[in-house]
PAVEXLO-36447 format. One line per field, with one value per residue: residue in three letters; x, y, z of N, C-alpha, C, O in turn. Coordinates in Angstrom, 1 decimal, always signed. Example, Ala and Ser with C-alpha at 12.3 -4.5 7.8 and 13.67 -1.06 7.14 Angstrom:
2
type (ALA / SER) .
n.px (+13.2 / +12.8) .
n.py (-5.7 / -2.2) .
n.pz (+7.8 / +7.1) .
ca.px (+12.3 / +13.7) .
ca.py (-4.5 / -1.1) .
ca.pz (+7.8 / +7.1) .
c.px (+13.2 / +12.9) .
c.py (-3.3 / +0.0) .
c.pz (+7.8 / +7.9) .
o.px (+14.2 / +13.4) .
o.py (-3.3 / +1.1) .
o.pz (+8.5 / +8.0) .
//
This chain:
112
type (UNK / UNK / UNK / UNK / UNK / UNK / UNK / UNK / UNK / UNK / UNK / UNK / UNK / UNK / UNK / UNK / UNK / UNK / UNK / UNK / UNK / UNK / UNK / UNK / UNK / UNK / UNK / UNK / UNK / UNK / UNK / UNK / UNK / UNK / UNK / UNK / UNK / UNK / UNK / UNK / UNK / UNK / UNK / UNK / UNK / UNK / UNK / UNK / UNK / UNK / UNK / UNK / UNK / UNK / UNK / UNK / UNK / UNK / UNK / UNK / UNK / UNK / UNK / UNK / UNK / UNK / UNK / UNK / UNK / UNK / UNK / UNK / UNK / UNK / UNK / UNK / UNK / UNK / UNK / UNK / UNK / UNK / UNK / UNK / UNK / UNK / UNK / UNK / UNK / UNK / UNK / UNK / UNK / UNK / UNK / UNK / UNK / UNK / UNK / UNK / UNK / UNK / UNK / UNK / UNK / UNK / UNK / UNK / UNK / UNK / UNK / UNK) .
n.px (+142.4 / +145.1 / +146.0 / +145.6 / +147.3 / +149.7 / +149.8 / +149.8 / +152.3 / +154.0 / +153.7 / +154.8 / +157.4 / +158.3 / +157.9 / +160.1 / +161.9 / +160.7 / +160.6 / +163.4 / +164.1 / +163.0 / +164.6 / +167.1 / +170.1 / +172.5 / +173.3 / +171.9 / +173.9 / +174.3 / +174.4 / +174.9 / +177.7 / +177.3 / +175.2 / +176.5 / +178.3 / +176.5 / +175.4 / +177.7 / +178.3 / +176.1 / +176.6 / +178.9 / +177.8 / +175.9 / +177.7 / +178.9 / +176.8 / +176.0 / +178.2 / +180.2 / +182.3 / +185.2 / +186.1 / +188.5 / +188.7 / +186.4 / +187.1 / +189.3 / +188.1 / +186.2 / +187.9 / +189.2 / +187.0 / +186.5 / +188.8 / +188.4 / +186.1 / +187.1 / +189.0 / +187.4 / +185.9 / +187.9 / +188.5 / +186.1 / +186.2 / +188.2 / +187.0 / +184.8 / +182.7 / +182.0 / +182.6 / +185.1 / +185.2 / +187.4 / +187.9 / +185.6 / +186.0 / +188.3 / +187.3 / +185.3 / +186.9 / +188.3 / +186.2 / +185.4 / +187.6 / +187.4 / +184.9 / +185.6 / +187.4 / +185.6 / +184.0 / +185.9 / +186.8 / +184.3 / +183.9 / +186.0 / +187.6 / +187.6 / +185.8 / +183.6) .
n.py (+149.2 / +149.6 / +149.6 / +146.9 / +145.6 / +146.6 / +145.7 / +142.9 / +142.7 / +143.6 / +141.6 / +139.4 / +140.3 / +140.5 / +138.0 / +136.1 / +137.2 / +136.8 / +134.0 / +133.4 / +134.6 / +132.9 / +130.7 / +128.6 / +130.0 / +128.6 / +125.6 / +122.6 / +120.0 / +116.6 / +114.6 / +114.7 / +114.9 / +113.4 / +111.8 / +110.3 / +108.9 / +107.3 / +105.8 / +104.4 / +102.9 / +101.3 / +99.9 / +98.4 / +96.9 / +95.4 / +93.9 / +92.3 / +90.9 / +89.5 / +87.9 / +88.8 / +90.3 / +89.7 / +89.0 / +90.4 / +92.3 / +93.7 / +94.8 / +96.4 / +98.3 / +99.4 / +100.6 / +102.5 / +104.1 / +105.1 / +106.6 / +108.7 / +109.9 / +110.8 / +112.6 / +114.5 / +115.4 / +116.7 / +118.8 / +120.2 / +121.0 / +122.9 / +125.0 / +126.1 / +124.1 / +123.9 / +123.1 / +124.0 / +125.1 / +123.9 / +121.8 / +120.3 / +119.4 / +117.8 / +115.8 / +114.7 / +113.7 / +111.7 / +110.1 / +109.3 / +107.7 / +105.7 / +104.6 / +103.4 / +101.4 / +99.9 / +98.9 / +97.5 / +95.5 / +94.2 / +93.0 / +91.3 / +88.0 / +86.9 / +85.4 / +85.4) .
n.pz (+50.0 / +49.8 / +52.5 / +53.2 / +51.4 / +52.3 / +55.0 / +54.5 / +53.1 / +55.1 / +56.9 / +55.5 / +55.3 / +57.9 / +59.1 / +58.7 / +60.6 / +63.0 / +63.1 / +63.1 / +65.5 / +67.4 / +67.2 / +68.7 / +70.2 / +70.0 / +68.3 / +69.4 / +71.0 / +69.8 / +71.7 / +75.2 / +77.4 / +79.7 / +78.9 / +77.0 / +78.6 / +80.0 / +77.9 / +77.0 / +79.3 / +79.3 / +77.0 / +77.7 / +79.7 / +78.3 / +76.7 / +78.6 / +79.5 / +77.2 / +76.8 / +75.2 / +76.1 / +78.0 / +81.4 / +82.0 / +79.9 / +80.5 / +83.0 / +82.3 / +80.6 / +82.3 / +84.2 / +82.5 / +81.9 / +84.4 / +84.8 / +82.9 / +83.9 / +86.4 / +85.5 / +84.2 / +86.4 / +87.8 / +85.9 / +86.0 / +88.7 / +88.6 / +87.2 / +88.6 / +88.5 / +85.9 / +82.4 / +80.2 / +76.7 / +75.5 / +77.4 / +77.1 / +74.5 / +74.8 / +76.6 / +75.0 / +72.9 / +74.3 / +75.1 / +72.5 / +71.9 / +73.9 / +73.1 / +70.8 / +71.8 / +73.3 / +71.2 / +69.7 / +71.6 / +72.1 / +69.6 / +69.1 / +68.9 / +71.4 / +74.0 / +76.9) .
ca.px (+143.2 / +146.5 / +146.4 / +145.6 / +148.6 / +150.8 / +149.7 / +150.3 / +153.7 / +154.7 / +153.7 / +155.8 / +158.8 / +158.6 / +157.8 / +161.4 / +162.5 / +160.0 / +161.1 / +164.8 / +164.2 / +162.7 / +165.6 / +168.1 / +171.3 / +173.5 / +172.7 / +172.2 / +174.7 / +173.5 / +174.3 / +175.7 / +178.8 / +176.6 / +174.4 / +177.5 / +178.8 / +175.5 / +175.4 / +178.9 / +178.2 / +175.1 / +177.2 / +179.7 / +176.9 / +175.4 / +178.8 / +179.1 / +175.6 / +176.0 / +179.5 / +181.2 / +183.4 / +185.8 / +186.2 / +189.7 / +188.3 / +185.5 / +187.8 / +190.1 / +187.1 / +185.6 / +189.0 / +189.4 / +185.8 / +186.7 / +189.8 / +187.8 / +185.3 / +188.0 / +189.6 / +186.3 / +185.6 / +189.0 / +188.3 / +185.0 / +186.6 / +189.0 / +186.2 / +183.5 / +181.6 / +181.7 / +183.7 / +185.4 / +185.1 / +188.6 / +187.7 / +184.5 / +186.6 / +189.1 / +186.5 / +184.7 / +188.0 / +188.5 / +185.0 / +185.5 / +188.6 / +186.8 / +183.9 / +186.3 / +187.9 / +184.4 / +183.6 / +187.0 / +186.7 / +183.1 / +183.9 / +187.1 / +187.3 / +187.5 / +184.5 / +183.7) .
ca.py (+148.1 / +149.9 / +149.2 / +145.5 / +145.2 / +147.0 / +144.7 / +141.6 / +142.9 / +143.7 / +140.2 / +138.5 / +140.8 / +140.3 / +136.6 / +135.4 / +137.8 / +136.2 / +132.6 / +133.4 / +135.0 / +131.8 / +129.6 / +128.7 / +130.7 / +127.6 / +124.3 / +121.6 / +118.8 / +115.4 / +113.9 / +115.3 / +114.1 / +112.5 / +110.8 / +109.4 / +108.0 / +106.3 / +104.9 / +103.5 / +101.9 / +100.3 / +99.0 / +97.5 / +95.9 / +94.5 / +93.0 / +91.4 / +90.0 / +88.6 / +87.1 / +89.4 / +90.9 / +88.8 / +89.8 / +91.3 / +93.4 / +94.5 / +95.5 / +97.5 / +99.3 / +100.2 / +101.4 / +103.6 / +105.0 / +105.8 / +107.6 / +109.8 / +110.5 / +111.5 / +113.8 / +115.4 / +116.0 / +117.7 / +119.9 / +120.9 / +121.7 / +124.1 / +126.0 / +126.3 / +123.2 / +124.0 / +122.6 / +125.0 / +124.5 / +123.0 / +120.6 / +119.5 / +118.8 / +116.8 / +114.7 / +114.1 / +112.9 / +110.6 / +109.3 / +108.6 / +106.6 / +104.7 / +104.0 / +102.5 / +100.3 / +99.1 / +98.2 / +96.5 / +94.4 / +93.4 / +92.3 / +90.4 / +86.6 / +86.5 / +85.2 / +85.1) .
ca.pz (+49.5 / +50.1 / +53.8 / +53.2 / +50.8 / +53.2 / +56.1 / +53.9 / +52.8 / +56.4 / +57.5 / +54.8 / +55.6 / +59.3 / +59.5 / +58.9 / +61.8 / +64.1 / +63.1 / +63.6 / +66.9 / +68.2 / +67.1 / +69.8 / +69.9 / +69.5 / +67.9 / +70.5 / +70.6 / +69.6 / +73.0 / +76.2 / +78.0 / +80.7 / +78.1 / +76.4 / +79.7 / +80.3 / +76.7 / +77.0 / +80.4 / +78.8 / +76.0 / +78.4 / +80.4 / +77.3 / +76.3 / +79.7 / +79.5 / +76.0 / +76.8 / +74.2 / +76.9 / +79.0 / +82.7 / +81.9 / +79.0 / +81.2 / +84.0 / +81.7 / +80.1 / +83.5 / +84.7 / +81.6 / +82.1 / +85.7 / +84.6 / +82.1 / +84.9 / +87.3 / +84.8 / +84.0 / +87.7 / +88.0 / +85.1 / +86.6 / +89.9 / +88.2 / +86.6 / +89.3 / +88.2 / +84.4 / +81.5 / +79.1 / +75.4 / +75.4 / +78.3 / +76.4 / +73.3 / +75.3 / +77.1 / +73.8 / +72.2 / +75.2 / +74.9 / +71.2 / +72.0 / +74.7 / +72.3 / +69.8 / +72.6 / +73.6 / +70.0 / +69.4 / +72.6 / +71.9 / +68.4 / +68.8 / +69.0 / +72.8 / +74.6 / +78.3) .
c.px (+144.6 / +146.9 / +146.5 / +146.9 / +149.7 / +150.9 / +150.3 / +151.8 / +154.5 / +154.8 / +154.7 / +157.2 / +159.2 / +158.6 / +159.2 / +162.1 / +162.0 / +160.5 / +162.5 / +164.9 / +163.8 / +163.7 / +166.6 / +169.4 / +172.4 / +172.8 / +172.9 / +173.1 / +173.9 / +173.4 / +175.2 / +176.8 / +178.2 / +175.8 / +175.4 / +178.1 / +177.8 / +175.4 / +176.5 / +178.8 / +177.1 / +175.7 / +178.1 / +178.9 / +176.3 / +176.4 / +179.0 / +178.0 / +175.6 / +177.3 / +180.5 / +182.4 / +183.9 / +185.9 / +187.4 / +189.4 / +187.4 / +186.2 / +188.6 / +189.2 / +186.6 / +186.7 / +189.3 / +188.2 / +186.0 / +187.7 / +189.3 / +186.9 / +186.0 / +188.6 / +188.6 / +186.0 / +186.7 / +188.9 / +187.2 / +185.4 / +187.4 / +188.2 / +184.8 / +182.4 / +181.3 / +182.9 / +183.9 / +185.2 / +186.2 / +188.4 / +186.7 / +185.1 / +187.5 / +188.3 / +185.8 / +185.7 / +188.2 / +187.4 / +184.9 / +186.4 / +188.1 / +185.7 / +184.5 / +186.9 / +186.7 / +184.1 / +184.6 / +186.9 / +185.5 / +183.1 / +185.2 / +186.7 / +187.2 / +186.1 / +184.6 / +183.2) .
c.py (+148.4 / +149.4 / +147.6 / +145.0 / +145.5 / +146.0 / +143.4 / +141.7 / +142.9 / +142.3 / +139.3 / +139.0 / +140.5 / +138.8 / +135.9 / +135.9 / +137.1 / +134.7 / +132.6 / +133.8 / +133.9 / +130.6 / +129.7 / +129.4 / +129.8 / +126.3 / +123.3 / +120.5 / +117.6 / +114.6 / +114.7 / +114.4 / +113.0 / +111.4 / +109.8 / +108.4 / +106.9 / +105.3 / +103.9 / +102.5 / +100.9 / +99.4 / +98.0 / +96.4 / +94.9 / +93.5 / +92.0 / +90.3 / +89.0 / +87.7 / +87.7 / +90.0 / +89.9 / +89.7 / +90.8 / +92.5 / +94.3 / +95.4 / +96.6 / +98.6 / +100.1 / +101.1 / +102.7 / +104.6 / +105.8 / +106.9 / +108.9 / +110.6 / +111.4 / +112.7 / +114.9 / +116.1 / +117.1 / +118.9 / +120.8 / +121.7 / +122.9 / +125.3 / +126.1 / +125.4 / +123.2 / +123.4 / +123.7 / +124.3 / +123.5 / +121.7 / +119.7 / +118.7 / +117.6 / +115.6 / +114.0 / +113.2 / +111.6 / +109.6 / +108.6 / +107.5 / +105.4 / +103.9 / +103.0 / +101.2 / +99.3 / +98.2 / +97.1 / +95.3 / +93.6 / +92.6 / +91.5 / +89.0 / +86.1 / +86.5 / +84.9 / +83.7) .
c.pz (+49.8 / +51.5 / +53.9 / +52.5 / +51.7 / +54.4 / +55.7 / +53.7 / +54.1 / +57.0 / +56.9 / +55.1 / +57.0 / +59.8 / +59.6 / +60.2 / +63.0 / +64.2 / +63.6 / +65.0 / +67.9 / +68.1 / +68.2 / +69.3 / +69.4 / +69.2 / +69.0 / +70.1 / +70.6 / +70.9 / +74.0 / +76.7 / +78.9 / +79.9 / +77.5 / +77.4 / +79.9 / +79.1 / +76.7 / +78.2 / +80.0 / +77.8 / +76.6 / +79.1 / +79.5 / +76.8 / +77.3 / +79.6 / +78.4 / +75.9 / +75.8 / +74.9 / +77.9 / +80.3 / +82.6 / +81.0 / +79.8 / +82.3 / +83.4 / +81.2 / +81.2 / +84.1 / +83.8 / +81.8 / +83.4 / +85.6 / +83.9 / +83.1 / +85.9 / +86.7 / +84.6 / +85.3 / +88.1 / +87.2 / +85.6 / +87.9 / +89.7 / +87.7 / +87.2 / +88.8 / +86.7 / +83.7 / +80.5 / +77.8 / +75.1 / +76.2 / +77.6 / +75.2 / +73.7 / +75.8 / +75.9 / +73.0 / +73.0 / +75.1 / +73.6 / +71.2 / +72.8 / +73.9 / +71.4 / +70.5 / +72.9 / +72.3 / +69.7 / +70.3 / +72.4 / +70.6 / +68.1 / +69.1 / +70.4 / +73.3 / +76.1 / +78.6) .
o.px (+145.4 / +148.0 / +147.3 / +147.5 / +150.7 / +152.0 / +151.0 / +152.5 / +155.6 / +155.8 / +155.4 / +158.1 / +160.4 / +159.2 / +159.3 / +162.8 / +162.7 / +160.8 / +162.8 / +165.8 / +164.3 / +163.6 / +166.9 / +169.7 / +173.2 / +171.8 / +174.1 / +173.0 / +172.8 / +172.3 / +176.2 / +176.7 / +178.6 / +175.9 / +175.1 / +178.3 / +178.2 / +175.3 / +176.4 / +179.2 / +177.3 / +175.4 / +178.2 / +179.2 / +176.2 / +176.1 / +179.3 / +178.2 / +175.2 / +177.3 / +181.5 / +183.5 / +183.1 / +185.8 / +187.3 / +189.8 / +187.5 / +185.9 / +188.6 / +189.5 / +186.5 / +186.4 / +189.5 / +188.4 / +185.7 / +187.6 / +189.6 / +187.0 / +185.6 / +188.6 / +188.8 / +185.8 / +186.4 / +189.2 / +187.3 / +184.9 / +187.4 / +188.6 / +183.8 / +181.2 / +180.3 / +184.0 / +182.9 / +185.0 / +186.0 / +188.8 / +186.8 / +184.8 / +187.5 / +188.7 / +185.7 / +185.4 / +188.4 / +187.6 / +184.5 / +186.2 / +188.3 / +185.6 / +184.0 / +186.8 / +186.9 / +183.8 / +184.3 / +187.0 / +185.5 / +182.5 / +185.4 / +185.6 / +186.7 / +185.3 / +185.6 / +183.2) .
o.py (+147.4 / +148.9 / +147.1 / +144.1 / +144.7 / +145.6 / +142.7 / +140.7 / +142.3 / +141.9 / +138.6 / +138.2 / +140.2 / +138.5 / +135.1 / +135.2 / +136.7 / +134.2 / +131.7 / +133.3 / +133.8 / +129.7 / +130.8 / +129.3 / +130.1 / +126.0 / +123.3 / +120.1 / +117.5 / +114.1 / +115.3 / +113.2 / +111.8 / +110.2 / +108.6 / +107.2 / +105.7 / +104.1 / +102.7 / +101.4 / +99.7 / +98.2 / +96.8 / +95.2 / +93.7 / +92.3 / +90.8 / +89.1 / +87.8 / +86.8 / +87.0 / +90.1 / +89.4 / +90.9 / +91.9 / +93.6 / +95.5 / +96.6 / +97.8 / +99.8 / +101.3 / +102.2 / +103.7 / +105.8 / +107.0 / +107.9 / +110.0 / +111.8 / +112.5 / +113.8 / +116.1 / +117.4 / +118.1 / +120.0 / +122.0 / +122.8 / +123.9 / +126.4 / +126.3 / +125.9 / +122.5 / +123.3 / +124.2 / +123.1 / +122.4 / +120.6 / +118.5 / +117.6 / +116.6 / +114.4 / +112.8 / +112.1 / +110.5 / +108.4 / +107.4 / +106.4 / +104.3 / +102.7 / +101.9 / +100.1 / +98.1 / +97.0 / +96.0 / +94.1 / +92.4 / +91.6 / +91.1 / +88.7 / +85.0 / +87.4 / +84.3 / +83.3) .
o.pz (+50.0 / +51.7 / +54.6 / +53.0 / +51.7 / +54.8 / +56.4 / +54.0 / +54.2 / +57.6 / +57.6 / +55.2 / +57.3 / +60.8 / +60.6 / +60.9 / +63.9 / +65.3 / +64.4 / +65.7 / +69.0 / +69.0 / +68.6 / +68.1 / +68.5 / +69.8 / +69.5 / +68.9 / +71.2 / +71.2 / +73.6 / +76.5 / +78.8 / +80.4 / +77.4 / +77.1 / +80.0 / +79.4 / +76.4 / +78.0 / +80.3 / +77.8 / +76.2 / +79.0 / +79.8 / +76.6 / +77.0 / +79.7 / +78.5 / +75.1 / +75.5 / +74.2 / +78.7 / +80.2 / +83.1 / +81.3 / +79.7 / +82.4 / +84.0 / +81.4 / +81.1 / +84.5 / +84.4 / +81.7 / +83.4 / +86.2 / +84.2 / +83.1 / +86.2 / +87.4 / +84.8 / +85.3 / +88.6 / +87.7 / +85.6 / +88.1 / +90.4 / +87.8 / +86.5 / +88.7 / +86.3 / +84.2 / +79.9 / +77.7 / +74.5 / +75.7 / +77.6 / +75.0 / +73.1 / +75.5 / +75.9 / +72.6 / +72.4 / +75.1 / +73.5 / +70.7 / +72.4 / +74.0 / +71.1 / +70.0 / +72.8 / +72.4 / +69.4 / +69.9 / +72.6 / +70.6 / +66.9 / +69.4 / +70.7 / +73.1 / +76.5 / +79.8) .
//
């Protein structure tokens, strides 16, 4: 019986270690930069299709998206195809601002 109790106790003591060892080292982000780009392009396209975005608003939003993409490419070129933590934070901030502009333009009184 002592061996059975020892084996059971060892199992309970080691099971949290096994579970933690399988967890990823860093928590995954909810969306990647590329996924956000795609989502925002889809939102712009939906706004054009529904008439919520005027041609001028669409042009300005597309121009701003292109600027963010160009800046991201420049950041990646400086770091061998990678983004630093600071670069990711800056791109995320810019994408947040762009998302707000898309929302604002889609929900104003202007119609195409």
